C-alpha positions in Angstrom: 0.0 -0.1 0.1 1.1 3.6 -0.5 2.7 5.5 2.4 0.3 7.6 4.4 0.1 11.3 3.2 2.2 13.9 5.1 0.7 15.8 7.9 -1.2 19.0 6.8 0.8 22.3 7.7 -0.1 23.5 11.1 -1.3 19.8 12.2 -0.3 18.1 15.3 1.3 15.3 13.4 0.1 12.0 11.9 -3.6 11.0 12.2 -4.3 8.4 15.0 -4.2 4.8 14.1 -7.3 3.0 12.9 -9.1 0.9 15.5 -8.4 -2.5 15.9 -10.5 -5.1 14.0 -13.6 -6.0 16.0 -13.4 -2.9 18.1 -16.2 -0.4 18.3 -16.0 3.2 19.0 -16.2 2.3 22.6 -13.2 -0.2 22.7 -10.3 0.1 24.9 -7.6 2.7 24.1 -4.4 1.7 22.7 -1.5 0.8 24.8 0.6 3.7 25.7 3.7 4.2 23.6 7.1 3.8 25.1 9.1 6.9 26.4 10.5 8.5 23.0 11.9 11.5 24.9 11.1 15.2 23.8 10.8 16.2 20.4 14.0 17.1 18.6 15.1 20.8 19.3 15.6 23.3 16.6 19.1 24.0 15.8 20.3 27.4 15.7 23.0 27.6 13.0 25.6 30.2 13.2 26.4 32.2 10.1 29.9 31.0 10.0 31.9 27.9 10.7 32.6 28.0 14.6 34.9 26.1 16.8 33.0 23.1 18.4 32.5 22.5 22.1 33.5 19.1 22.7 30.9 17.8 25.2 29.1 14.6 25.6 25.5 14.9 24.9 22.8 13.6 27.2 20.5 10.9 25.5 17.2 12.6 25.0 15.6 9.7 26.4 17.3 10.4 29.7 16.2 13.9 30.1 13.0 13.4 31.7 13.1 14.0 35.5 16.6 15.5 35.4 17.7 19.0 35.7 17.7 19.4 31.7 14.0 18.9 31.9 13.5 21.9 33.7 15.8 24.3 31.7 14.7 26.0 28.5 17.6 27.5 26.5 15.6 28.2 23.5 14.1 31.4 24.9 17.7 32.6 25.3 18.5 32.4 21.5 17.1 35.9 20.9 19.4 37.4 23.6 22.6 35.9 22.3 25.2 38.5 21.0 26.0 36.4 17.9 28.2 38.8 16.3 30.6 38.8 19.3 30.4 34.9 19.5 31.1 34.5 15.9 33.9 36.9 16.0 35.7 35.3 18.9 34.9 31.5 18.2 34.8 31.1 14.6 37.0 28.2 13.2 39.1 30.7 11.1 39.1 34.3 11.2 39.1 36.0 7.9 42.0 38.1 7.1 41.9 41.6 5.8 42.7 42.5 2.2 46.3 42.4 1.7 47.3 40.7 4.9 49.6 38.2 4.4 50.8 38.9 0.9 54.2 38.2 -0.1 54.6 35.5 2.5 55.3 32.9 -0.2 55.3 29.1 0.7 55.5 29.8 4.7 52.5 32.0 4.2 50.7 29.3 2.5 51.5 26.8 5.1 50.4 29.2 7.8 47.2 29.9 6.1 46.6 26.1 5.9 47.3 25.7 9.6 44.9 28.5 10.4 42.3 26.7 8.6 42.7 23.3 10.1 39.5 22.4 12.3 40.0 20.4 15.3 37.1 18.4 16.8 39.0 16.5 19.3 40.3 17.7 22.7 44.1 18.7 22.7 45.5 15.8 24.4 43.7 13.2 22.2 44.7 15.2 19.0 48.3 15.3 20.2 48.5 11.7 20.8 46.8 10.7 17.6 49.2 13.2 15.7 52.2 11.3 17.4 51.0 7.9 16.4 50.3 8.9 13.0 54.0 10.2 12.5 55.2 6.7 12.5 53.5 6.0 9.2 54.8 7.6 6.0 51.9 6.9 3.9 48.6 8.7 3.6 45.6 8.0 5.7 43.8 6.2 2.6 46.7 3.9 2.4 46.5 3.2 6.2 42.9 2.3 5.9 43.6 0.2 2.8 46.4 -1.6 4.5 44.0 -2.5 7.5 41.4 -3.8 5.3 44.0 -6.2 3.3 46.1 -6.9 6.3 49.0 -5.6 4.6 52.0 -7.1 6.5 54.4 -4.3 5.3 52.2 -1.8 6.9 50.8 -3.9 9.9 53.9 -4.7 11.9 53.7 -5.6 15.7 54.4 -2.3 17.0 52.1 -0.4 14.3 49.1 -2.5 14.9 49.6 -2.0 18.7 49.7 1.6 18.0 46.6 1.6 16.0 44.7 -0.6 18.4 45.5 1.7 21.3 44.3 4.9 19.5 41.5 3.3 17.5 38.7 6.2 17.1 35.5 5.7 19.2 32.1 5.9 17.8 31.6 9.5 19.4 34.6 10.7 17.5 33.5 9.2 14.2 30.2 10.9 14.8 31.6 14.2 15.5 33.6 14.0 12.1 30.5 13.1 10.2 28.5 15.9 11.8 31.0 18.4 10.8 31.0 17.0 7.1 27.2 16.8 7.0 27.0 20.4 8.0 28.9 21.5 5.1 32.5 21.3 6.3 35.2 20.2 4.0 37.5 17.4 4.8 40.4 19.4 3.7 39.7 21.8 6.7 40.0 19.2 9.1 43.3 18.4 10.9 45.2 15.4 10.4 43.7 13.2 13.3 40.3 14.1 12.2 41.2 13.3 8.6 42.5 9.9 9.9 39.2 9.2 11.7 37.2 9.9 8.5 39.4 7.5 6.5 39.1 4.5 8.7 35.5 5.0 9.9 34.2 2.9 7.0 35.9 -0.2 8.5 33.3 -2.1 10.7 34.4 -2.9 14.2 37.9 -1.2 13.7 39.0 -1.9 17.2 38.0 -5.6 17.1 39.6 -6.1 13.7 42.9 -4.5 15.0 42.7 -6.7 18.2 42.4 -9.9 16.1 45.4 -8.9 14.3 47.4 -7.9 17.2 46.5 -11.3 18.8 47.9 -13.2 15.7 51.0 -11.2 15.6 51.9 -11.4 19.3 50.8 -14.9 19.9 54.0 -16.8 19.2 56.1 -14.3 21.4 53.8 -14.7 24.4 53.2 -18.4 24.1 57.1 -18.9 23.9 57.6 -17.0 27.0 54.8 -19.0 28.8 56.1 -22.3 27.7 59.6 -21.5 28.9 58.2 -20.4 32.3 56.2 -23.6 32.7 59.3 -25.6 31.6 61.4 -23.8 34.0 59.2 -24.2 37.0 58.6 -27.9 36.2 62.5 -28.6 36.2 63.2 -26.7 39.4 60.1 -28.5 41.0 61.6 -31.9 40.0 65.1 -31.2 41.1 63.9 -30.1 44.6 61.5 -33.2 45.0 64.4 -35.6 44.0 67.2 -33.9 46.0 68.7 -36.3 48.4 71.6 -34.2 49.8 69.0 -31.5 50.7 67.3 -33.9 53.2 70.7 -34.5 54.9 71.2 -30.8 55.2 68.0 -30.1 56.6 68.4 -32.8 59.2 71.6 -31.2 60.5 69.9 -27.7 60.7 67.2 -29.3 62.7 69.4 -31.0 65.1 71.5 -27.7 65.8 68.2 -25.9 65.9 66.5 -28.2 68.6 69.8 -28.0 70.7 69.7 -24.2 70.8 66.2 -24.2 71.4 66.0 -26.9 74.0 65.3 -24.7 77.0 62.5 -22.8 75.4 59.1 -23.9 73.8 60.6 -23.8 70.3 62.5 -26.9 71.0 61.5 -30.3 70.2 60.6 -29.5 67.0 59.8 -32.2 64.2 60.6 -29.7 61.3 60.7 -26.1 60.3 59.3 -24.0 57.4 61.8 -23.4 54.4 62.0 -19.7 55.1 63.5 -20.4 58.6 66.8 -21.2 56.8 67.2 -17.4 56.2 66.9 -16.6 59.9 70.1 -18.6 60.7 71.9 -15.3 59.7 70.0 -13.6 62.6 71.5 -15.8 65.3 75.0 -14.4 66.1 77.8 -15.8 68.3 78.6 -14.3 71.7 81.3 -12.2 70.5 79.3 -11.2 67.3 82.0 -12.3 65.0 80.1 -15.1 63.4 76.4 -16.1 62.8 74.9 -19.5 62.9 75.0 -19.7 59.1 78.8 -19.4 59.1 78.9 -22.0 62.0 76.9 -24.5 59.8 79.1 -23.7 56.6 82.3 -24.4 58.6 80.7 -27.4 60.3 79.4 -29.0 56.9 82.9 -28.3 55.3 84.9 -29.9 58.0 82.6 -32.9 59.1 80.0 -33.2 56.2 82.2 -32.7 53.0 79.6 -34.7 51.0 77.2 -31.8 51.4 79.7 -29.3 50.4 78.3 -27.3 47.2 74.8 -28.3 47.9 73.4 -25.3 45.6 74.9 -27.4 42.5 72.2 -29.9 42.9 69.7 -27.4 41.5 70.9 -25.9 38.3 67.5 -24.6 37.4 66.7 -23.0 40.8 68.4 -19.6 40.2 66.3 -19.0 37.0 63.1 -20.4 38.4 63.1 -17.7 41.3 62.2 -15.2 38.6 59.1 -16.9 37.7 55.7 -17.0 39.4 53.1 -19.9 39.0 50.3 -17.7 39.5 51.5 -15.1 36.9 52.2 -17.8 34.3 48.7 -19.2 34.8 47.2 -15.7 34.2 49.3 -15.3 31.0 48.0 -18.7 29.6 44.4 -17.8 30.5 45.0 -14.4 28.8 46.2 -16.2 25.4 43.1 -18.4 25.6 40.7 -15.4 26.0 42.4 -13.6 23.1 42.2 -16.8 20.7 38.6 -17.1 21.7 38.0 -13.5 20.9 39.4 -14.2 17.3 37.1 -17.0 16.9 34.1 -15.0 17.9 35.2 -12.4 15.3 35.1 -15.0 12.7 31.5 -16.1 13.5 29.4 -14.7 10.6 32.0 -12.5 9.3 31.4 -10.6 6.2 34.4 -9.8 4.0 34.7 -6.1 3.4 35.7 -6.7 -0.4 36.7 -9.6 -2.4 40.4 -8.7 -1.5 39.8 -8.9 2.2 42.0 -12.0 3.5 40.8 -11.4 7.2 38.7 -14.7 7.2 41.2 -16.9 5.4 44.2 -15.7 7.6 42.4 -15.6 11.0 40.7 -19.0 10.5 44.1 -20.9 10.1 45.7 -18.8 13.1 42.7 -19.6 15.4 42.9 -23.4 14.7 46.6 -23.6 15.4 46.5 -21.3 18.3 43.7 -23.3 19.9 45.9 -26.3 20.0 48.9 -24.7 21.6 46.7 -23.1 24.2 45.4 -26.3 24.9 48.7 -27.9 25.3 50.0 -25.2 27.5 46.9 -25.4 29.6 47.8 -29.3 30.1 51.3 -28.5 31.0 50.2 -25.8 33.5 47.7 -28.7 35.2 50.9 -31.1 35.5 52.8 -28.3 37.0 50.4 -27.4 39.6 49.9 -31.1 40.4 53.7 -31.5 41.0 54.0 -28.2 43.0 51.2 -29.2 45.3 53.0 -32.3 46.0 56.4 -30.6 46.7 54.8 -28.1 48.9 53.0 -30.8 51.0 56.2 -32.7 51.2 58.0 -29.8 52.7 55.1 -29.1 55.1 54.0 -26.0 53.3 50.5 -24.9 52.2 49.1 -26.3 49.0 48.0 -22.9 48.0 51.3 -21.3 48.5 53.2 -19.9 45.3 55.7 -22.6 44.4 57.9 -19.7 43.0 58.1 -17.9 46.4 59.1 -21.4 47.9 61.9 -21.8 45.3 63.0 -18.4 45.9 63.3 -18.9 49.5 65.3 -22.0 49.2 67.6 -20.6 46.7 68.3 -17.6 48.9 69.0 -19.7 52.1 71.6 -22.1 50.1 73.2 -18.8 48.5 73.7 -17.5 52.2 75.4 -20.8 53.1 77.6 -20.4 50.0 78.5 -16.8 50.9 79.3 -17.8 54.5 81.7 -20.4 53.5 83.6 -17.8 51.3 83.6 -15.5 54.3 85.1 -18.1 56.6 87.9 -18.7 54.1 88.5 -15.0 53.8 88.7 -14.9 57.7 91.3 -17.6 58.0 93.4 -16.1 55.3 93.3 -12.6 56.9 94.1 -14.2 60.3 97.1 -16.1 58.7 98.7 -12.9 57.2 98.3 -11.1 60.2 100.2 -14.0 62.0 102.9 -13.8 59.3 103.5 -10.2 59.8 103.7 -10.2 63.5 106.3 -13.0 63.3 108.4 -11.0 60.7 108.1 -8.1 63.0 109.4 -9.9 66.0 112.3 -11.6 64.2 113.3 -8.2 62.5 116.9 -7.1 64.0 117.1 -4.1 66.1 118.6 -0.9 64.3 122.1 -0.2 65.4 123.0 3.2 66.9 124.8 5.2 64.4 128.5 6.1 65.6 129.9 7.1 62.1 131.4 10.2 61.3 129.1 13.5 61.3 127.7 14.6 57.8 129.4 18.0 58.1 132.8 16.7 58.5 132.9 17.5 62.1 135.0 15.3 64.6 133.4 12.3 66.3 134.5 13.5 69.6 136.5 16.4 71.0 139.9 15.4 69.5 141.5 17.4 66.7 139.4 20.4 67.3 142.0 22.9 66.2 142.8 20.9 63.0 139.2 20.7 62.1 138.7 24.5 62.5 141.9 25.2 60.5 140.6 22.8 57.7 137.2 24.7 57.7 138.9 27.9 57.4 141.3 27.0 54.6 138.3 25.4 52.4 136.2 28.6 53.2 133.4 26.4 54.8 133.6 28.5 57.9 132.9 31.8 56.3 130.2 30.7 53.8 127.3 32.0 55.8 128.9 35.3 56.5 129.7 35.8 53.0 126.0 35.4 52.1 124.5 37.4 54.7 127.1 40.4 55.6 129.7 40.7 53.0 128.7 43.2 50.1 129.5 42.6 46.5 132.3 44.6 45.2 131.5 47.0 42.4 131.9 45.5 39.0 132.8 42.0 40.4 130.7 38.8 40.4 132.0 37.1 43.6 131.9 37.6 47.2 134.8 38.0 49.3 135.8 38.2 53.0 138.3 41.0 53.5 139.3 41.3 57.0 141.2 44.4 56.2 138.2 46.3 55.0 136.1 45.2 58.0 139.0 46.3 60.4 139.3 49.6 58.5 135.4 50.2 59.0 135.4 49.0 62.7 135.0 51.9 65.1 138.1 53.6 66.3 139.4 52.9 69.9 141.5 55.1 71.9 145.0 55.6 70.7 147.7 53.1 71.9 151.5 53.6 72.1 153.4 52.6 69.2 155.0 49.8 70.8 151.6 48.5 72.2 149.7 45.8 70.2 146.2 46.7 68.9 143.2 44.4 69.7 142.8 41.6 67.2 140.1 39.2 66.7 140.0 36.4 69.5 140.3 33.4 67.0 143.4 35.1 65.3 145.1 35.5 68.6 144.6 32.1 69.6 145.9 30.7 66.3 149.1 33.0 66.8 149.6 31.5 70.2 149.3 28.3 68.9 151.6 28.5 66.0 154.2 31.1 66.9 156.9 29.8 64.6 154.8 30.4 61.5 153.2 33.6 62.4 156.7 35.5 62.2 159.4 36.3 64.5 160.0 40.0 64.4 160.0 41.5 60.7 159.5 38.0 59.3 155.9 37.9 60.3 155.0 41.3 59.2 156.0 40.9 55.6 157.3 44.4 55.3 155.3 45.8 57.9 158.0 47.4 59.8 159.5 44.5 61.7 160.0 44.1 65.4 157.5 42.3 67.1 154.0 41.0 66.4 152.2 44.1 65.3 148.9 44.4 63.6 150.2 43.9 60.2 151.4 40.5 61.4 147.8 39.5 62.3 146.5 40.8 58.9 149.1 39.0 56.9 148.4 35.8 58.6 144.6 36.0 57.4 145.9 36.6 53.9 148.0 33.7 54.0 145.2 31.6 55.1 143.1 32.9 52.1 145.8 33.2 49.4 148.3 30.5 50.3 152.1 30.8 50.9 154.3 33.7 49.3 156.2 31.2 47.2 152.8 30.1 45.7 151.9 33.8 44.9 155.2 34.5 43.1 156.2 37.3 45.6 156.1 38.8 49.1 152.6 39.5 50.4 151.2 43.2 50.0 151.8 45.3 53.1 148.7 46.1 55.2 147.5 49.5 56.1 147.9 50.7 59.6 144.8 50.5 61.7 
């Protein structure tokens, strides 16, 4: 039948439905219609393109009974300052004539940038822009690669990024509304253009999730298998370890002896984490712990238990695994494969070139078998772990990974204590050898050799020593440096007794036949060697003869400095009278 005619202008809507068959004019009224919400609001369109307010609209069916049912914004439309709003919040303010001319390519880029319309919030737009920067192709090519599952484009990292930033239904709807309102695609920013390019792919996030599961499955399955295998080997090593039982027996005996007078004594066993507490029991002098004592005892009296940690080669690596976490990883893999299988149910290819169903069907069959095998291995590991925990009097619900980690740490502490015991013994031996060497070292003899300055060992030969120092000039070296001035034009210092005597202060006049005062050390030398200092005129050297005058004393100093007259080639010069 033809559709009903449109309502007449000014009417209230469509005519009421005809009465039900068999019903008369007085029949029951039709059942009430479901809440359809208020009628659509009239949109007040601006005269130019405006920047959008990114809010989340309340569903019209949920307005009744809320605050939005009590407000009426339409009555305020006539009061809006539309000119100010359009001037402040238009999407791109028109430039004045001539503005920006001559800017060249930079001006064009700036113009395009100003025209870009952003519908997303700033943070979301920035994150999408960063994600899109990893792709060196257009947005249309990205959408095409997602449709065709292009392996060159859809690497694991790229698919993970696309899956994380897949557009939401609200974002797709906002782009559609902008375009339906007359906006152009070229006016939108890059993130919005990307959203428009992939909006035609149904269930984009689910499709990308299936591809991500396929690309990451092998890596995750390999890690889960390694974890299960490693824990299984470690559990088997602990369960079959014979030397460990003997080791625990010795610890139990020593512990019961130490706790014999307390309520903790008489124990039938102990928890595995108690092995670490042996480090807390120290000797009376605090120089060693019970762990060090046990290590020394085992090394000396039970050498068959030495290097006990070597019985568990898989224990160290197993401490980094957790049975509960591995179980969660396998369960997650199972859920991911189930999601792929659900996506394949009733799947409609996007085009004849869409390989999604073919590729994903083969992957789902293979992955399901692998997940089933991992779950079987996990069940076997769980059963073996419970047996080991029960064997060591631990709770069945305990994490086998924590149990193995506690055992490995305890045995490692014993190995370290053994090394520290060896280091302590070696240090004590080195100290003993050093002490014996010190005791056996001969005592240093007192030095009775000659003096470094050439002086006499005792008081003998004092005069000869003084004369030797005077002849070599050693006795006058310090005086030359400190008190004797340099001669003009001469580069060497001299000790001239005659000049010093000439500059000395005058004393009272003496009789010609009296002897003037002379330095005490010269007088002593003359008395010691009278024959050499001259008898009468011989000692003066032309100084007037007759006795020991002043000239004789000066002549003796000159002889000491310049040598005998024969060596000088003539008689010494006469000294002036003082």
